[in-house]
C-alpha positions in Angstrom: -8.8 6.9 -5.4 -11.6 7.2 -2.9 -12.7 10.7 -2.1 -10.1 12.3 -4.5 -7.4 11.8 -1.9 -3.8 12.4 -2.8 -2.2 8.9 -3.2 1.3 10.3 -2.4 0.2 11.5 1.0 -1.6 8.2 1.7 1.6 6.4 0.7 3.6 8.6 3.1 1.0 8.2 5.9 1.2 4.4 5.6 5.0 4.4 5.6 5.1 6.8 8.6 2.6 4.6 10.6 4.8 1.5 9.9 8.0 3.3 10.9 9.4 3.2 7.4 11.6 6.0 6.1 11.0 6.7 2.4 14.3 7.8 0.8 14.4 9.3 -2.7 17.3 9.5 -5.1 19.5 12.4 -4.1 20.3 13.7 -7.6 18.8 14.0 -11.0 21.4 11.5 -12.3 20.4 8.9 -9.7 16.7 9.5 -10.4 17.5 9.0 -14.1 19.0 5.6 -13.5 16.0 4.2 -11.6 13.5 5.9 -13.9 15.3 4.6 -17.0 15.0 1.0 -15.6 11.3 1.5 -14.8 10.7 3.0 -18.2 12.3 0.1 -20.0 10.3 -2.3 -17.9 7.0 -0.6 -18.6 7.7 -0.3 -22.4 8.9 -3.9 -22.6 6.0 -5.2 -20.5 3.4 -3.5 -22.7 4.9 -5.1 -25.8 5.3 -8.5 -24.2 1.7 -8.5 -23.0 0.5 -7.7 -26.4 2.8 -10.2 -28.1 1.7 -13.0 -25.8 -2.0 -12.0 -26.1 -2.4 -11.9 -22.4 -6.1 -11.6 -21.5 -6.3 -12.0 -17.8 -4.8 -10.6 -14.6 -3.4 -14.0 -13.6 -1.6 -14.4 -17.0 -0.3 -10.8 -16.7 1.0 -11.5 -13.2 3.0 -14.4 -14.5 4.5 -12.2 -17.3 5.2 -9.4 -14.8 6.9 -11.8 -12.3 9.1 -13.2 -15.1 10.1 -9.7 -16.3 10.8 -8.4 -12.8 13.0 -11.5 -12.2 14.8 -10.7 -15.5 15.3 -7.1 -14.6 16.7 -8.0 -11.2 19.3 -10.3 -12.9 20.4 -7.6 -15.4 23.8 -6.2 -14.5 24.2 -2.4 -14.1 27.0 -0.9 -16.2 28.2 1.5 -13.5 28.2 -0.9 -10.5 28.8 -4.1 -12.2 26.1 -5.7 -10.1 22.6 -6.8 -10.7 19.9 -5.5 -8.3 19.7 -9.0 -6.8 23.5 -9.2 -6.3 23.5 -5.6 -4.8 20.8 -6.7 -2.4 22.7 -9.8 -1.4 25.8 -7.7 -0.8 23.9 -5.3 1.4 22.5 -8.2 3.4 26.0 -9.8 3.8 27.5 -6.4 4.9 24.5 -5.7 7.3 23.7 -2.5 5.4 20.0 -3.1 5.5 17.3 -2.1 8.0 14.9 -4.9 7.2 12.6 -6.2 9.9 9.6 -8.5 10.1 6.3 -7.3 8.6 3.6 -6.4 11.2 0.8 -9.0 11.6 -1.6 -9.0 8.7 -4.7 -7.4 10.4 -2.5 -4.5 11.7 -0.9 -4.1 8.3 -4.3 -4.0 6.6 -5.2 -1.1 8.9 -2.1 0.9 8.1 -2.5 0.4 4.3 -6.1 1.3 4.4 -7.6 4.7 3.6 -9.1 6.9 6.4 -12.3 8.5 5.3 -14.6 10.8 7.3 -18.3 10.0 7.2 -21.4 11.6 8.7 -23.5 9.5 11.1 -27.1 9.6 10.1 -29.8 10.1 12.9 -30.7 6.4 12.4 -27.1 5.3 13.2 -26.2 4.6 9.6 -23.4 5.8 7.5 -23.5 6.2 3.7 -20.6 4.5 1.9 -20.0 2.9 -1.5 -23.5 3.8 -2.6 -25.2 2.0 0.4 -26.3 2.7 3.9 -24.5 0.7 6.6 -25.9 0.3 10.2 -23.5 0.9 13.0 -24.0 0.8 16.8 -25.5 4.0 18.2 -22.9 6.7 18.9 -23.2 10.3 20.1 -20.7 11.4 17.5 -21.9 13.2 14.4 -19.2 11.8 12.3 -16.8 8.9 12.3 -13.8 7.7 10.4 -14.0 4.7 8.1 -10.8 2.8 7.7 -11.3 1.5 4.1 -9.1 -1.3 2.7 -10.1 -1.1 -1.0 -11.6 -4.3 -2.4 -11.5 -6.0 1.0 -13.3 -4.5 4.0 -13.8 -1.4 6.1 -14.1 -0.5 9.8 -15.9 2.3 11.5 -13.5 4.0 14.0 -13.9 6.7 16.6 -10.3 7.5 17.3 -8.2 7.0 14.1 -5.2 8.8 15.5 -4.5 5.6 17.6 -3.8 3.8 14.4 -0.3 5.3 14.5 0.6 2.7 17.2 1.9 -0.4 15.4 2.2 -2.3 18.7 -1.4 -3.2 18.7 -1.6 -2.5 22.5 -3.8 0.6 22.3 -7.5 0.4 21.7 -8.5 1.5 18.2 -11.9 2.7 19.3 -13.7 0.6 16.7 -17.4 1.1 16.8 -19.1 -2.2 17.1 -20.3 -3.0 13.6 -19.7 -5.7 11.2 -16.4 -5.4 9.4 -17.7 -5.6 5.9 -15.8 -7.7 3.4 -16.2 -7.2 -0.4 
């Protein structure tokens, strides 16, 4: 992860910015059930990938999708329902709090990593082993909003990213949003 940041806190920050509550299993027994399913999936997936001699991400994604579909159709002994059936029941009983996903550009900003960077005297910032020119600013440091493998933005007021309405100015310093 960039700058040795804690991925758990970044995960929680993104959820909080999107207004999502992260609930964890309330007991060791409940944690054991879900962890057992994940453990089975991971062990099985490793064996299947090796057996099918998967050599690319695209082929691995096909196998993963197939296995997730199979896992979602597997009936749980204690509930008598598959995860897919349990989800359908929750939807039918209106026991879900689903809502539409924010627009893609806004979602990209919330899922990106905020990183502090010093502004050099020549209005450049150093990032990813290169120097990037930004518009002149009186600030000595700025925040980069880095969406790994895609792009980054130079921002003067990162605290405004908490607003998911998109109505507030993000204080983006005029510079090219760099795509990778």
